[in-house]
C-alpha positions in Angstrom: 19.1 0.7 -21.8 17.0 2.5 -24.5 15.2 5.6 -23.5 12.1 5.1 -22.3 9.1 7.2 -20.5 8.3 5.2 -16.9 4.9 6.5 -15.2 5.4 3.8 -12.1 7.9 2.6 -10.2 6.4 -0.9 -11.3 7.3 -0.4 -14.6 10.5 0.8 -14.1 11.7 -2.4 -12.3 10.1 -4.4 -15.0 13.0 -3.6 -17.3 15.6 -5.3 -14.7 16.6 -8.9 -14.1 14.7 -10.4 -10.9 17.5 -10.3 -8.5 17.9 -6.4 -9.3 14.3 -6.0 -9.0 14.2 -8.0 -5.5 17.0 -5.4 -4.4 15.1 -2.7 -5.5 11.5 -3.7 -4.1 13.6 -4.2 -0.7 14.5 -0.4 -1.1 11.0 0.4 -1.8 9.4 -1.7 0.9 11.9 0.0 3.6 10.8 3.8 2.9 7.4 2.3 2.6 7.7 1.2 6.4 9.6 4.1 7.4 8.0 6.8 5.5 4.6 6.0 5.2 3.4 8.9 4.4 5.7 9.5 1.4 4.6 9.3 -2.0 6.0 7.0 -4.8 7.3 9.2 -7.7 9.3 8.5 -11.1 11.7 11.7 -11.0 14.3 12.2 -14.1 13.1 8.6 -15.3 13.8 7.1 -11.6 12.0 5.7 -8.6 11.9 8.8 -6.1 9.9 9.1 -3.0 8.9 12.6 -1.5 7.1 13.9 1.7 5.1 17.1 0.1 7.2 18.8 -2.5 10.5 17.7 -0.9 12.3 14.7 -2.3 13.5 12.3 0.2 15.3 9.7 -1.7 16.0 8.2 -5.4 17.2 5.1 -6.5 18.3 3.4 -9.5 19.8 0.3 -11.5 22.7 0.2 -13.1 24.6 -3.1 -14.7 26.7 -3.3 -11.4 24.9 -1.6 -8.4 21.7 0.1 -7.2 22.6 3.7 -6.3 20.8 5.9 -3.9 20.5 9.4 -4.6 19.5 12.4 -2.3 21.2 15.7 -2.2 23.0 14.2 1.4 24.0 17.0 3.7 27.3 17.3 5.2 25.6 15.7 8.7 24.5 12.7 6.5 27.7 12.0 4.8 29.7 12.7 8.4 26.9 10.4 10.1 27.7 7.6 7.9 31.4 8.0 7.1 32.3 4.6 8.5 29.5 2.9 6.9 30.2 4.6 3.4 33.8 4.0 3.4 34.3 1.0 1.3 31.4 2.5 -1.4 31.7 4.4 -4.0 29.8 7.7 -3.0 29.5 11.5 -4.6 27.2 14.3 -2.8 24.4 12.9 -4.3 24.7 9.2 -4.9 25.8 6.4 -3.0 26.4 2.8 -5.4 25.8 -0.5 -3.9 27.3 -2.9 -5.7 25.4 -5.8 -7.0 28.0 -8.5 -6.3 28.3 -7.6 -2.5 25.9 -8.3 -0.2 22.8 -5.5 -0.2 23.3 -3.5 3.6 19.7 -3.0 4.6 20.0 -2.3 7.9 22.5 0.4 6.6 20.1 1.4 3.9 17.3 1.4 6.9 19.2 3.9 9.0 20.1 5.9 6.0 15.8 6.5 5.0 15.5 7.3 8.8 18.2 10.0 8.5 17.1 11.6 5.6 13.5 11.6 7.0 14.8 13.6 10.0 16.3 15.8 8.0 13.1 16.7 6.1 11.0 16.9 9.3 
């Protein structure tokens, strides 16, 4: 992908295939539903949501996966340890492969957990 200067999440979504756009829109809608007070922004040229000055979560699309990013706490990683064992994870990113069902229930729980961490 060429260097870009996204100003909105819609601009970011528009450059991806339809199936990827749908997955990203599902994440976006979950965040809006669970954390309606969050603000949509572009940070590091990817979609992000923040509450005040604190970043709740980022997401990004890649050819083979959708990535959710945040500075995951030890409590977060411990809480979701079993759910994440088949996924590629780091201290700041979790990759959800495009060739597997998109775990919206898990993502919903993760967003809610992050919201509680920021409260």
